[in-house]
N, CA and C atoms as a LAMMPS dump frame, in Angstrom:
ITEM: TIMESTEP
0
ITEM: NUMBER OF ATOMS
558
ITEM: BOX BOUNDS ff ff ff
-5.0000000000000000e+02 5.0000000000000000e+02
-5.0000000000000000e+02 5.0000000000000000e+02
-5.0000000000000000e+02 5.0000000000000000e+02
ITEM: ATOMS id mol type element x y z
1 1 1 N 433.765 -129.895 39.772
2 1 2 C 433.573 -128.495 40.103
3 1 3 C 433.415 -127.649 38.829
4 2 1 N 434.284 -127.886 37.849
5 2 2 C 434.197 -127.145 36.591
6 2 3 C 432.888 -127.477 35.881
7 3 1 N 432.537 -128.768 35.862
8 3 2 C 431.297 -129.181 35.196
9 3 3 C 430.086 -128.521 35.852
10 4 1 N 430.071 -128.456 37.18
11 4 2 C 428.968 -127.816 37.896
12 4 3 C 428.883 -126.337 37.542
13 5 1 N 430.022 -125.666 37.521
14 5 2 C 430.037 -124.235 37.176
15 5 3 C 429.542 -124.017 35.745
16 6 1 N 429.961 -124.873 34.825
17 6 2 C 429.521 -124.751 33.439
18 6 3 C 428.005 -124.908 33.323
19 7 1 N 427.461 -125.885 34.03
20 7 2 C 426.021 -126.124 33.964
21 7 3 C 425.251 -124.966 34.583
22 8 1 N 425.758 -124.412 35.679
23 8 2 C 425.068 -123.281 36.307
24 8 3 C 425.093 -122.043 35.418
25 9 1 N 426.201 -121.794 34.744
26 9 2 C 426.256 -120.674 33.797
27 9 3 C 425.293 -120.946 32.634
28 10 1 N 425.26 -122.19 32.166
29 10 2 C 424.334 -122.54 31.089
30 10 3 C 422.881 -122.333 31.53
31 11 1 N 422.566 -122.697 32.765
32 11 2 C 421.206 -122.506 33.28
33 11 3 C 420.865 -121.012 33.329
34 12 1 N 421.824 -120.203 33.753
35 12 2 C 421.602 -118.755 33.784
36 12 3 C 421.346 -118.219 32.375
37 13 1 N 422.132 -118.662 31.414
38 13 2 C 421.938 -118.223 30.023
39 13 3 C 420.585 -118.693 29.486
40 14 1 N 420.19 -119.916 29.83
41 14 2 C 418.916 -120.452 29.365
42 14 3 C 417.755 -119.653 29.951
43 15 1 N 417.842 -119.36 31.23
44 15 2 C 416.81 -118.543 31.869
45 15 3 C 416.782 -117.147 31.261
46 16 1 N 417.957 -116.606 30.957
47 16 2 C 418.049 -115.257 30.396
48 16 3 C 417.401 -115.17 29.029
49 17 1 N 417.674 -116.14 28.145
50 17 2 C 417.086 -116.031 26.81
51 17 3 C 415.572 -116.183 26.868
52 18 1 N 415.076 -116.996 27.779
53 18 2 C 413.625 -117.11 27.916
54 18 3 C 413.012 -115.828 28.465
55 19 1 N 413.68 -115.215 29.424
56 19 2 C 413.185 -113.943 29.966
57 19 3 C 413.195 -112.865 28.887
58 20 1 N 414.25 -112.826 28.077
59 20 2 C 414.324 -111.822 27.002
60 20 3 C 413.201 -112.025 25.986
61 21 1 N 412.867 -113.262 25.707
62 21 2 C 411.763 -113.527 24.782
63 21 3 C 410.439 -113.081 25.397
64 22 1 N 410.247 -113.374 26.675
65 22 2 C 409.005 -112.974 27.34
66 22 3 C 408.881 -111.446 27.373
67 23 1 N 409.994 -110.738 27.613
68 23 2 C 409.982 -109.269 27.67
69 23 3 C 409.631 -108.651 26.327
70 24 1 N 409.941 -109.337 25.235
71 24 2 C 409.779 -108.764 23.902
72 24 3 C 408.325 -108.789 23.441
73 25 1 N 407.949 -107.762 22.728
74 25 2 C 406.633 -107.728 22.108
75 25 3 C 406.597 -108.514 20.809
76 26 1 N 407.752 -108.813 20.255
77 26 2 C 407.865 -109.532 18.979
78 26 3 C 408.573 -110.866 19.203
79 27 1 N 407.938 -111.741 19.946
80 27 2 C 408.574 -113.003 20.349
81 27 3 C 408.99 -113.87 19.166
82 28 1 N 408.137 -113.957 18.166
83 28 2 C 408.463 -114.77 16.994
84 28 3 C 409.719 -114.254 16.313
85 29 1 N 409.816 -112.942 16.191
86 29 2 C 410.974 -112.364 15.511
87 29 3 C 412.243 -112.494 16.354
88 30 1 N 412.106 -112.423 17.678
89 30 2 C 413.281 -112.635 18.536
90 30 3 C 413.783 -114.066 18.362
91 31 1 N 412.876 -115.016 18.34
92 31 2 C 413.281 -116.421 18.156
93 31 3 C 413.865 -116.626 16.76
94 32 1 N 413.301 -115.95 15.763
95 32 2 C 413.865 -116.053 14.412
96 32 3 C 415.284 -115.5 14.393
97 33 1 N 415.524 -114.41 15.104
98 33 2 C 416.89 -113.864 15.204
99 33 3 C 417.809 -114.842 15.924
100 34 1 N 417.296 -115.43 17
101 34 2 C 418.065 -116.408 17.766
102 34 3 C 418.501 -117.559 16.857
103 35 1 N 417.565 -118.046 16.053
104 35 2 C 417.891 -119.148 15.155
105 35 3 C 418.818 -118.714 14.031
106 36 1 N 418.727 -117.463 13.616
107 36 2 C 419.65 -116.948 12.594
108 36 3 C 421.084 -116.936 13.115
109 37 1 N 421.25 -116.541 14.379
110 37 2 C 422.582 -116.563 14.997
111 37 3 C 423.095 -118.006 15.047
112 38 1 N 422.224 -118.925 15.457
113 38 2 C 422.62 -120.341 15.522
114 38 3 C 422.985 -120.863 14.135
115 39 1 N 422.186 -120.505 13.127
116 39 2 C 422.453 -120.939 11.754
117 39 3 C 423.806 -120.419 11.261
118 40 1 N 424.117 -119.184 11.602
119 40 2 C 425.413 -118.615 11.225
120 40 3 C 426.554 -119.443 11.816
121 41 1 N 426.432 -119.817 13.092
122 41 2 C 427.47 -120.628 13.716
123 41 3 C 427.563 -122.018 13.09
124 42 1 N 426.422 -122.585 12.716
125 42 2 C 426.417 -123.897 12.057
126 42 3 C 427.138 -123.801 10.717
127 43 1 N 426.827 -122.773 9.948
128 43 2 C 427.47 -122.587 8.636
129 43 3 C 428.977 -122.44 8.809
130 44 1 N 429.397 -121.689 9.828
131 44 2 C 430.83 -121.516 10.075
132 44 3 C 431.495 -122.817 10.537
133 45 1 N 430.754 -123.653 11.254
134 45 2 C 431.319 -124.896 11.793
135 45 3 C 431.369 -126.02 10.773
136 46 1 N 430.588 -125.933 9.709
137 46 2 C 430.49 -127.027 8.738
138 46 3 C 431.856 -127.45 8.195
139 47 1 N 432.732 -126.513 7.98
140 47 2 C 434.05 -126.848 7.454
141 47 3 C 434.952 -127.562 8.447
142 48 1 N 434.569 -127.563 9.728
143 48 2 C 435.429 -128.137 10.761
144 48 3 C 434.933 -129.468 11.316
145 49 1 N 433.762 -129.882 10.903
146 49 2 C 433.209 -131.146 11.396
147 49 3 C 432.729 -131.975 10.213
148 50 1 N 432.631 -133.264 10.436
149 50 2 C 432.111 -134.118 9.364
150 50 3 C 430.586 -134.195 9.492
151 51 1 N 429.935 -134.379 8.367
152 51 2 C 428.484 -134.48 8.363
153 51 3 C 428.056 -135.795 9.004
154 52 1 N 426.895 -135.818 9.644
155 52 2 C 426.413 -137.069 10.254
156 52 3 C 426.126 -138.111 9.184
157 53 1 N 426.165 -139.385 9.56
158 53 2 C 425.845 -140.45 8.602
159 53 3 C 424.426 -140.279 8.048
160 54 1 N 424.218 -140.742 6.852
161 54 2 C 422.944 -140.589 6.15
162 54 3 C 421.758 -141.148 6.945
163 55 1 N 421.972 -142.253 7.664
164 55 2 C 420.861 -142.863 8.408
165 55 3 C 420.387 -141.997 9.582
166 56 1 N 421.178 -141.011 9.988
167 56 2 C 420.761 -140.112 11.066
168 56 3 C 419.928 -138.925 10.577
169 57 1 N 419.969 -138.633 9.299
170 57 2 C 419.286 -137.453 8.775
171 57 3 C 417.781 -137.438 9.029
172 58 1 N 417.064 -138.561 8.892
173 58 2 C 415.627 -138.512 9.232
174 58 3 C 415.394 -138.105 10.693
175 59 1 N 416.268 -138.577 11.582
176 59 2 C 416.145 -138.224 12.995
177 59 3 C 416.471 -136.741 13.205
178 60 1 N 417.444 -136.233 12.482
179 60 2 C 417.792 -134.812 12.59
180 60 3 C 416.65 -133.925 12.105
181 61 1 N 416.047 -134.318 11.002
182 61 2 C 414.914 -133.553 10.462
183 61 3 C 413.737 -133.603 11.442
184 62 1 N 413.447 -134.783 11.967
185 62 2 C 412.347 -134.912 12.94
186 62 3 C 412.625 -134.063 14.181
187 63 1 N 413.859 -134.094 14.644
188 63 2 C 414.24 -133.299 15.808
189 63 3 C 414.06 -131.805 15.534
190 64 1 N 414.471 -131.361 14.352
191 64 2 C 414.314 -129.951 13.986
192 64 3 C 412.838 -129.554 13.928
193 65 1 N 412.002 -130.438 13.388
194 65 2 C 410.565 -130.144 13.326
195 65 3 C 409.952 -130.053 14.717
196 66 1 N 410.358 -130.937 15.609
197 66 2 C 409.857 -130.864 16.983
198 66 3 C 410.352 -129.596 17.69
199 67 1 N 411.572 -129.186 17.378
200 67 2 C 412.104 -127.94 17.95
201 67 3 C 411.282 -126.747 17.481
202 68 1 N 410.915 -126.739 16.211
203 68 2 C 410.064 -125.663 15.692
204 68 3 C 408.703 -125.661 16.38
205 69 1 N 408.122 -126.826 16.568
206 69 2 C 406.842 -126.92 17.257
207 69 3 C 406.958 -126.403 18.687
208 70 1 N 408.023 -126.787 19.379
209 70 2 C 408.247 -126.331 20.757
210 70 3 C 408.317 -124.809 20.828
211 71 1 N 409.059 -124.229 19.948
212 71 2 C 409.212 -122.768 19.983
213 71 3 C 407.898 -122.07 19.669
214 72 1 N 407.132 -122.608 18.746
215 72 2 C 405.818 -122.031 18.453
216 72 3 C 404.936 -122.085 19.701
217 73 1 N 404.918 -123.238 20.352
218 73 2 C 404.114 -123.386 21.56
219 73 3 C 404.611 -122.474 22.679
220 74 1 N 405.91 -122.296 22.761
221 74 2 C 406.498 -121.395 23.759
222 74 3 C 406.024 -119.962 23.534
223 75 1 N 406.058 -119.507 22.3
224 75 2 C 405.587 -118.162 21.958
225 75 3 C 404.121 -118.012 22.354
226 76 1 N 403.312 -118.982 21.992
227 76 2 C 401.882 -118.92 22.317
228 76 3 C 401.673 -118.899 23.831
229 77 1 N 402.417 -119.716 24.538
230 77 2 C 402.272 -119.786 25.994
231 77 3 C 402.704 -118.472 26.646
232 78 1 N 403.792 -117.865 26.168
233 78 2 C 404.243 -116.589 26.742
234 78 3 C 403.253 -115.457 26.464
235 79 1 N 402.45 -115.592 25.427
236 79 2 C 401.429 -114.566 25.147
237 79 3 C 400.357 -114.534 26.222
238 80 1 N 400.046 -115.686 26.798
239 80 2 C 398.919 -115.763 27.726
240 80 3 C 399.318 -116.028 29.172
241 81 1 N 400.55 -116.464 29.417
242 81 2 C 400.938 -116.842 30.775
243 81 3 C 402.151 -116.101 31.286
244 82 1 N 402.305 -116.122 32.595
245 82 2 C 403.459 -115.512 33.246
246 82 3 C 404.724 -116.321 32.965
247 83 1 N 405.831 -115.625 32.871
248 83 2 C 407.136 -116.257 32.655
249 83 3 C 407.403 -117.339 33.7
250 84 1 N 407.184 -117.003 34.967
251 84 2 C 407.487 -117.916 36.058
252 84 3 C 406.588 -119.141 36.113
253 85 1 N 405.505 -119.15 35.366
254 85 2 C 404.629 -120.309 35.303
255 85 3 C 404.826 -121.074 33.991
256 86 1 N 404.906 -120.334 32.886
257 86 2 C 405.044 -120.959 31.567
258 86 3 C 406.382 -121.679 31.434
259 87 1 N 407.469 -121.034 31.813
260 87 2 C 408.792 -121.629 31.619
261 87 3 C 408.929 -122.985 32.322
262 88 1 N 408.581 -123.076 33.625
263 88 2 C 408.701 -124.405 34.258
264 88 3 C 407.838 -125.457 33.57
265 89 1 N 406.632 -125.07 33.147
266 89 2 C 405.769 -126.033 32.46
267 89 3 C 406.364 -126.464 31.127
268 90 1 N 406.867 -125.505 30.354
269 90 2 C 407.447 -125.839 29.048
270 90 3 C 408.723 -126.672 29.209
271 91 1 N 409.505 -126.374 30.23
272 91 2 C 410.716 -127.178 30.476
273 91 3 C 410.32 -128.596 30.861
274 92 1 N 409.253 -128.697 31.632
275 92 2 C 408.815 -130.015 32.077
276 92 3 C 408.16 -130.819 30.968
277 93 1 N 407.399 -130.162 30.135
278 93 2 C 406.699 -130.86 29.06
279 93 3 C 407.578 -131.017 27.827
280 94 1 N 408.429 -130.078 27.61
281 94 2 C 409.381 -130.036 26.501
282 94 3 C 408.842 -130.45 25.134
283 95 1 N 407.781 -129.815 24.616
284 95 2 C 407.441 -129.996 23.206
285 95 3 C 408.409 -129.138 22.35
286 96 1 N 408.158 -128.527 21.183
287 96 2 C 409.16 -127.735 20.417
288 96 3 C 408.641 -126.857 19.249
289 97 1 N 409.415 -125.537 18.821
290 97 2 C 408.934 -124.731 17.653
291 97 3 C 409.612 -123.409 17.233
292 98 1 N 409.562 -122.929 16.01
293 98 2 C 409.576 -121.552 15.515
294 98 3 C 409.039 -121.548 14.093
295 99 1 N 408.031 -120.758 13.89
296 99 2 C 407.525 -120.568 12.54
297 99 3 C 408.076 -119.236 12.071
298 100 1 N 408.748 -119.244 10.945
299 100 2 C 409.287 -117.991 10.451
300 100 3 C 408.2 -117.315 9.616
301 101 1 N 407.794 -116.162 10.081
302 101 2 C 406.708 -115.424 9.44
303 101 3 C 407.204 -114.823 8.156
304 102 1 N 406.793 -113.607 7.886
305 102 2 C 407.169 -112.947 6.64
306 102 3 C 408.615 -112.518 6.677
307 103 1 N 409.265 -112.643 5.566
308 103 2 C 410.666 -112.281 5.467
309 103 3 C 410.872 -110.795 5.74
310 104 1 N 409.986 -109.967 5.257
311 104 2 C 410.1 -108.519 5.453
312 104 3 C 410.024 -108.16 6.933
313 105 1 N 409.117 -108.793 7.66
314 105 2 C 408.983 -108.522 9.094
315 105 3 C 410.259 -108.909 9.831
316 106 1 N 410.838 -110.051 9.453
317 106 2 C 412.084 -110.48 10.078
318 106 3 C 413.209 -109.495 9.773
319 107 1 N 413.327 -109.094 8.53
320 107 2 C 414.394 -108.164 8.142
321 107 3 C 414.285 -106.849 8.887
322 108 1 N 413.078 -106.304 8.985
323 108 2 C 412.868 -105.051 9.708
324 108 3 C 413.211 -105.22 11.181
325 109 1 N 412.734 -106.315 11.76
326 109 2 C 413.011 -106.554 13.172
327 109 3 C 414.511 -106.697 13.411
328 110 1 N 415.189 -107.438 12.554
329 110 2 C 416.63 -107.633 12.715
330 110 3 C 417.365 -106.291 12.614
331 111 1 N 416.964 -105.437 11.7
332 111 2 C 417.621 -104.133 11.566
333 111 3 C 417.433 -103.269 12.81
334 112 1 N 416.271 -103.333 13.408
335 112 2 C 415.989 -102.46 14.549
336 112 3 C 416.281 -103.105 15.898
337 113 1 N 416.243 -104.416 15.977
338 113 2 C 416.398 -105.115 17.256
339 113 3 C 417.53 -106.142 17.216
340 114 1 N 418.529 -105.901 16.404
341 114 2 C 419.581 -106.894 16.216
342 114 3 C 420.318 -107.222 17.514
343 115 1 N 420.448 -106.258 18.407
344 115 2 C 421.154 -106.533 19.67
345 115 3 C 420.403 -107.579 20.497
346 116 1 N 419.083 -107.433 20.55
347 116 2 C 418.268 -108.402 21.272
348 116 3 C 418.369 -109.774 20.607
349 117 1 N 418.222 -109.817 19.288
350 117 2 C 418.319 -111.083 18.563
351 117 3 C 419.668 -111.747 18.756
352 118 1 N 420.73 -110.954 18.674
353 118 2 C 422.079 -111.479 18.859
354 118 3 C 422.276 -111.974 20.296
355 119 1 N 421.8 -111.196 21.269
356 119 2 C 421.938 -111.59 22.674
357 119 3 C 421.237 -112.914 22.958
358 120 1 N 420.007 -113.036 22.494
359 120 2 C 419.249 -114.265 22.723
360 120 3 C 419.929 -115.435 22.006
361 121 1 N 420.356 -115.217 20.775
362 121 2 C 421.037 -116.273 20.026
363 121 3 C 422.303 -116.75 20.714
364 122 1 N 423.099 -115.815 21.21
365 122 2 C 424.332 -116.19 21.9
366 122 3 C 424.038 -116.895 23.228
367 123 1 N 423.022 -116.436 23.952
368 123 2 C 422.64 -117.112 25.198
369 123 3 C 422.284 -118.57 24.933
370 124 1 N 421.503 -118.802 23.88
371 124 2 C 421.091 -120.171 23.555
372 124 3 C 422.305 -121.026 23.2
373 125 1 N 423.135 -120.519 22.309
374 125 2 C 424.301 -121.299 21.879
375 125 3 C 425.243 -121.593 23.041
376 126 1 N 425.562 -120.575 23.827
377 126 2 C 426.469 -120.785 24.956
378 126 3 C 425.86 -121.698 26.004
379 127 1 N 424.567 -121.553 26.241
380 127 2 C 423.89 -122.41 27.217
381 127 3 C 424.046 -123.882 26.844
382 128 1 N 423.731 -124.211 25.61
383 128 2 C 423.832 -125.612 25.19
384 128 3 C 425.284 -126.067 25.096
385 129 1 N 426.157 -125.216 24.611
386 129 2 C 427.568 -125.599 24.51
387 129 3 C 428.169 -125.873 25.887
388 130 1 N 427.85 -125.04 26.865
389 130 2 C 428.392 -125.248 28.211
390 130 3 C 427.869 -126.535 28.839
391 131 1 N 426.6 -126.849 28.622
392 131 2 C 426.059 -128.098 29.159
393 131 3 C 426.715 -129.299 28.483
394 132 1 N 426.881 -129.229 27.17
395 132 2 C 427.547 -130.341 26.478
396 132 3 C 428.98 -130.525 26.979
397 133 1 N 429.677 -129.428 27.197
398 133 2 C 431.041 -129.482 27.722
399 133 3 C 431.028 -130.089 29.124
400 134 1 N 430.101 -129.636 29.97
401 134 2 C 430.005 -130.157 31.33
402 134 3 C 429.693 -131.652 31.316
403 135 1 N 428.863 -132.084 30.377
404 135 2 C 428.528 -133.503 30.291
405 135 3 C 429.738 -134.348 29.932
406 136 1 N 430.649 -133.782 29.171
407 136 2 C 431.877 -134.508 28.83
408 136 3 C 432.807 -134.611 30.037
409 137 1 N 432.708 -133.638 30.938
410 137 2 C 433.584 -133.613 32.11
411 137 3 C 433.049 -134.423 33.28
412 138 1 N 431.751 -134.642 33.313
413 138 2 C 431.158 -135.312 34.472
414 138 3 C 429.966 -136.153 34.093
415 139 1 N 429.076 -136.3 35.039
416 139 2 C 427.881 -137.124 34.866
417 139 3 C 426.858 -136.421 33.979
418 140 1 N 426.401 -137.112 32.949
419 140 2 C 425.392 -136.55 32.045
420 140 3 C 424.087 -136.301 32.799
421 141 1 N 423.667 -137.271 33.599
422 141 2 C 422.408 -137.122 34.343
423 141 3 C 422.489 -135.97 35.34
424 142 1 N 423.622 -135.851 36.015
425 142 2 C 423.788 -134.765 36.992
426 142 3 C 423.784 -133.405 36.298
427 143 1 N 424.463 -133.303 35.178
428 143 2 C 424.493 -132.037 34.442
429 143 3 C 423.103 -131.665 33.947
430 144 1 N 422.362 -132.647 33.436
431 144 2 C 421.014 -132.384 32.935
432 144 3 C 420.097 -131.928 34.067
433 145 1 N 420.201 -132.578 35.214
434 145 2 C 419.358 -132.202 36.358
435 145 3 C 419.747 -130.824 36.889
436 146 1 N 421.035 -130.576 37.005
437 146 2 C 421.518 -129.299 37.531
438 146 3 C 421.14 -128.138 36.618
439 147 1 N 421.077 -128.399 35.329
440 147 2 C 420.711 -127.353 34.368
441 147 3 C 419.308 -126.829 34.619
442 148 1 N 418.477 -127.645 35.222
443 148 2 C 417.1 -127.234 35.49
444 148 3 C 417.001 -126.151 36.554
445 149 1 N 418.129 -125.749 37.131
446 149 2 C 418.121 -124.59 38.037
447 149 3 C 417.629 -123.351 37.275
448 150 1 N 417.649 -123.428 35.947
449 150 2 C 417.12 -122.321 35.144
450 150 3 C 415.638 -122.098 35.429
451 151 1 N 414.912 -123.144 35.834
452 151 2 C 413.497 -122.986 36.199
453 151 3 C 413.388 -122.011 37.372
454 152 1 N 414.232 -122.195 38.371
455 152 2 C 414.22 -121.317 39.541
456 152 3 C 414.617 -119.901 39.142
457 153 1 N 415.63 -119.782 38.304
458 153 2 C 416.071 -118.452 37.862
459 153 3 C 414.969 -117.719 37.103
460 154 1 N 414.251 -118.425 36.234
461 154 2 C 413.177 -117.792 35.471
462 154 3 C 412.054 -117.33 36.393
463 155 1 N 411.727 -118.132 37.387
464 155 2 C 410.702 -117.713 38.349
465 155 3 C 411.154 -116.421 39.039
466 156 1 N 412.427 -116.366 39.43
467 156 2 C 412.953 -115.151 40.064
468 156 3 C 412.97 -113.966 39.099
469 157 1 N 413.341 -114.194 37.837
470 157 2 C 413.306 -113.121 36.83
471 157 3 C 411.883 -112.588 36.674
472 158 1 N 410.92 -113.498 36.604
473 158 2 C 409.527 -113.099 36.449
474 158 3 C 409.05 -112.252 37.621
475 159 1 N 409.429 -112.66 38.827
476 159 2 C 409.036 -111.892 40.01
477 159 3 C 409.707 -110.524 40.009
478 160 1 N 410.988 -110.484 39.726
479 160 2 C 411.765 -109.24 39.835
480 160 3 C 411.466 -108.257 38.707
481 161 1 N 411.482 -108.721 37.477
482 161 2 C 411.406 -107.805 36.337
483 161 3 C 410.005 -107.659 35.749
484 162 1 N 409.16 -108.673 35.929
485 162 2 C 407.804 -108.604 35.374
486 162 3 C 406.751 -108.476 36.462
487 163 1 N 407.216 -108.4 37.717
488 163 2 C 406.314 -108.235 38.87
489 163 3 C 405.265 -109.35 38.942
490 164 1 N 405.677 -110.567 38.569
491 164 2 C 404.78 -111.714 38.634
492 164 3 C 404.705 -112.218 40.079
493 165 1 N 403.565 -112.783 40.453
494 165 2 C 403.434 -113.3 41.826
495 165 3 C 404.211 -114.604 42
496 166 1 N 404.531 -114.901 43.253
497 166 2 C 405.165 -116.174 43.576
498 166 3 C 404.166 -116.979 44.384
499 167 1 N 403.379 -117.804 43.704
500 167 2 C 402.335 -118.571 44.367
501 167 3 C 402.664 -120.04 44.45
502 168 1 N 401.684 -120.808 44.79
503 168 2 C 401.843 -122.256 44.989
504 168 3 C 402.381 -122.973 43.739
505 169 1 N 401.858 -122.708 42.512
506 169 2 C 402.388 -123.437 41.341
507 169 3 C 403.887 -123.197 41.129
508 170 1 N 404.335 -121.974 41.339
509 170 2 C 405.755 -121.674 41.153
510 170 3 C 406.595 -122.31 42.256
511 171 1 N 406.063 -122.283 43.471
512 171 2 C 406.758 -122.904 44.59
513 171 3 C 406.899 -124.41 44.351
514 172 1 N 405.852 -125.039 43.853
515 172 2 C 405.894 -126.478 43.542
516 172 3 C 406.911 -126.756 42.433
517 173 1 N 406.897 -125.933 41.377
518 173 2 C 407.855 -126.114 40.271
519 173 3 C 409.29 -126.016 40.778
520 174 1 N 409.56 -124.999 41.583
521 174 2 C 410.916 -124.824 42.119
522 174 3 C 411.28 -125.975 43.055
523 175 1 N 410.317 -126.4 43.862
524 175 2 C 410.565 -127.515 44.77
525 175 3 C 410.888 -128.802 44.027
526 176 1 N 410.158 -129.064 42.933
527 176 2 C 410.421 -130.265 42.138
528 176 3 C 411.82 -130.23 41.514
529 177 1 N 412.228 -129.052 41.076
530 177 2 C 413.578 -128.918 40.51
531 177 3 C 414.618 -129.217 41.588
532 178 1 N 414.438 -128.661 42.77
533 178 2 C 415.394 -128.892 43.846
534 178 3 C 415.416 -130.365 44.273
535 179 1 N 414.247 -130.987 44.342
536 179 2 C 414.187 -132.42 44.685
537 179 3 C 414.93 -133.236 43.637
538 180 1 N 414.698 -132.918 42.356
539 180 2 C 415.383 -133.611 41.277
540 180 3 C 416.897 -133.483 41.381
541 181 1 N 417.36 -132.274 41.709
542 181 2 C 418.808 -132.07 41.834
543 181 3 C 419.365 -132.845 43.028
544 182 1 N 418.627 -132.887 44.128
545 182 2 C 419.072 -133.636 45.307
546 182 3 C 419.104 -135.144 45.029
547 183 1 N 418.09 -135.636 44.347
548 183 2 C 418.041 -137.055 43.998
549 183 3 C 419.241 -137.431 43.139
550 184 1 N 419.614 -136.547 42.206
551 184 2 C 420.754 -136.829 41.329
552 184 3 C 422.076 -136.858 42.114
553 185 1 N 422.119 -136.177 43.246
554 185 2 C 423.345 -136.159 44.06
555 185 3 C 423.493 -137.424 44.895
556 186 1 N 422.397 -138.172 45.096
557 186 2 C 422.448 -139.376 45.939
558 186 3 C 423.18 -140.503 45.293
C-alpha cells in the first residue's frame, strides 16, 4: 500500500514537471534549472555516500549523455507537439537530453524564473526518489508499471490547462498504460 502510494505521488510529480516544461516559453532554461537543483543535491549527498566503483564510470557517463539527448529531444518535441501526445510518446520511446546554452541566458533565467526552475527540479528529484523507495518496499516491475500513470495525468493536464484535444492517439496511449498496469497485477 505504501509502495503504491509512493509510486502514484511520483507519477504525479513526473507529470507535473513535464507539464511545467511544456507551459514554459524557455524550456531549455527550465530544464537547465531542474538539473542545477539536482546537481546541488548530488553535491550535498557526496559526503554521505561512497563513490561508485571505477568500472561503472563509463556506464554512468554514457547514461548521462543519453539523458542529455533525451531532454534535448523532449524540448524539441514540446515545441511542435501537444503535451498529451508528446509525453506518452517520449515515455514510451525513452531517448534522453539537455544542452546547456549560454551561461548568461541561464543566469538571467534563473534570476527571474527561479521558482519555476526550483519547482521542476524538486518534482524530478522527488519523483525518482519516491519510485526508488517504492521499489525497495515492493515489486520493481509493479512500481515501474504503476509509475506510468503519469502518462494519463499528462494527457489530462494537457486537456485541462492547454486545451488540447483528447483524440484516438491519446486514448490509445492511456489504454496501453492501463493494460500494462493490469498485466503487472496478474
